[in-house]
N, C-alpha and C positions, 0 to 999 in steps of 0.2 A: 040297654039302649045306649047308655053312656059308653059301655065297652066297645060297641060297634062303631060309635062315633069316633072314639079315640083311635080305633083301629084304622078308620078311614082317614083320619088326620095324619096318622103315621104314614099310611100308604101314599097319601097325597104329598106329604112332605118329602118322602123318598123320591116320588116321581118328579117333583119340582127340583129337588136336589140334583137328580140325574139330568133333568132337562137343562138346569143351570150349568152343570158341568159340561154338557154337550155344547151349549151355546158358547161358553167360555173357551172351550177347546177349538170350536170352529172359528171364533174370532181370532184366537192366537195363531191358528193355522193360516188364516187369511193374511194376517199381518206378516207372518214368517214368509209366506209366498211372495208378498209384495216387496219385503226387504230383500229376499233372495234375488228377485228380478232386478231390483234397483242396484244391488251389489254387483250382479252380473254385468249390467250395463256400465257401471263405473269401472269395473275391471277391464272391460273391453276397451273403454276409452283410454285407460292407462296403458294397456298393452299396445293399442294403436299408436299412442304417442311415443312409447319406447321403440316400437318398430320403426317409426319415422326417424327417430333419433339415431337408431342403429344404421339405417340406410344413409343418413346424412354423414355420420362418422365414417362409414365404409367409403363413401365417395371422397371425403376429405383424406382418408388414409391412402386411397388410390392416387390422389393428386400429390400428396406428400411423398409417396413412394416414387412416383415418376420424377418429382423434383430432386429427390435424393439420388436417384439413378443418374440424372443429368449432372448433378454436382459431383458424384463419384467419378463419372466419366471425365469431367473437366479436371478433377484432382489427379486422376491417373495420368492424364495428358501433361499436366503441369509437372508432376513428379518425374515423368519420363523425360521431359525437356530438361528439368534440373539435373537428372542423372546423366543425360547426354552431355550437358554443359560441364558437369563435374568430371566426366570421363575425358572430355576434350581438354579441360584445364589440367587434369592429372597427366594426360599424355604430353601436353605442352611442357609441364614442369619436368617430366622425365626427359623429354627431348632437350630442354635447356640444361638439365644436369649433365646429360651425356655430352652436350656441346661444350660445357664448361670443362668437363674432364678431358675431352679431346684437345681443346685449346690450351689446357693446363691452367685455367683461370682459378681453380680451387684445389686445395689439398685433397688427396684421396688415400684411402686405406683399404686393404683387403688382401686376400691370398694371391699368390702369384709365383713368379719364378725369377731366379737370379742367374744370369749368364756371365761368366768371367772369361774374357779374351786376353791372352797374354802372348808376348813375343816368345819365340822358341828359345829354349835354354841352350841348345847346342846348335852351332852354326859351322858346318864343314868349311875347311880352309879354302876349298876350291869353289865355294859358293858366295854369292853377293849377300851381304847382311840384309839388304832391302827385301830379299825374298823370305825372310824369316821374322819379320815384324808385322804387327797389326796395322792395317791401313784403313782409311775411311770406308772403303767399300765393304770391308769385313763387318764393321760395326753396322753399316747401313743394311747389309744382308740380314743380320739378326733382327734389326728393328722392323724391316719390311715383313719378315716372316711372322713376327709377333703381332703386327697390326692385322695382317691377313687372317690370323688365327683367332682374332677377337680380343686382343689386349686392350684394356680400357685406359691405361696410362703407362707411360714409359719414361725412364730416366737413364742417363749415361753418366756414371761417376757422380751421381746425385743431382745432375743437372736435368731438369725436366725438359723433354722435347715435345714439340707439337707439330701440327701440319705445316708450319712455316719454317721449321728448324732446318738448318743446313750443317753439313759435316764436311770438313776438308782437311787434307794433310798439309802440314807445314813442317817440312823436315822430319824429324823423328817424333813429332807430337801431332795431335789431332785437335782441330778447333771445332767446337760445337757452339753454334750461334755466337761466334767470336770469342768464346772462352776456351782456353787451352786445357787439354786433358792429356795425361800421360798413362802409358800402360802400367799395370793392367787396366783394361776397360771393363767396368762392371755395369752390365745392362740389367736393370730391374724393370719388371713389368707386372702390372696387376691384371689378373684375369683368372680363368680356370687353369690352375697349375697343371693338372693332368693333360689337358688339351695342348697347352703351350709346350710342355716338355715333349709330348708325343710328336707334335709338328716339327720341332727342331731336330728330333732324333730319327726322322724318317730315313729309310735307306736311300742313299744318294742325295739326301737333302742338305740343309744348311750346315749341319755339324760336319758331315762327311766332307763337304766342299772346303770348309775352313781347315779341317785337319789335313786335307790333301795340299793345302797351301801353307802348311807349316805353322798354323796358328794353334796354340794350346787352348782347349775349350773345356771349361768346367761348368756344370749346371747343378742347381740345387732348388728344389721346390721350397717355398716359404708359406707358412700359415698366415703370416701377416707382414705386409710391406706398407710403409708409409712414404708417400711421395709429396714433397712440397710443391706449391704452385710454381708455374713458370714465371720467370722474371726477365724483363727486357735487359738488353746489354747495358751495363753500368749501374743497374740496381743491385741492392744488397741481397745476398742469398741467405742471410741470417734470419 
């Protein structure tokens, strides 16, 4: 009887243990489901907030991008205006430099050509000596040809000439801007030496005309010529 009772107690204990386990498991499962649902709702709220933040940031980014585009457009316009202004200033400076060179206001240096005009060494007895010396028109011919060919600066016997210079004969000498010069007349010009020499040596050109008029002509290309500024009459040439 005791054995049977003990057996029943054991069975009942086992049943109660199993039942307790089932109840505990069910309670835990219920709690887990509730927590899972609560976590899911919390995550949804967080995701919704993040989504809204992303939309706000995207809108801000679009606005900032548009502002940046406007600023870049304005900067490009300003840079273009500055570049145009600099180009105008650069061209103005170049024009001023060229004008100073033409008027002889500044010293210049560069490649060029040297043309030497001299009286004829031999004068036939039956000819007038005046036909065998260098006259102002001969010097002027060379200067004019050099200017047309693109010479940037010209000097005669070291005296810088400009657009206002005048050359005239006074007996056996030539006056350049009031300063007397004697033969030989050395005309130096800065510019493209090849072009200057080619222009003077054209068939039937200046050199041939001078030679036909009994003027001795020598030419030499120079890698470097230095010409002093033009000085008004009475000023020092030193």
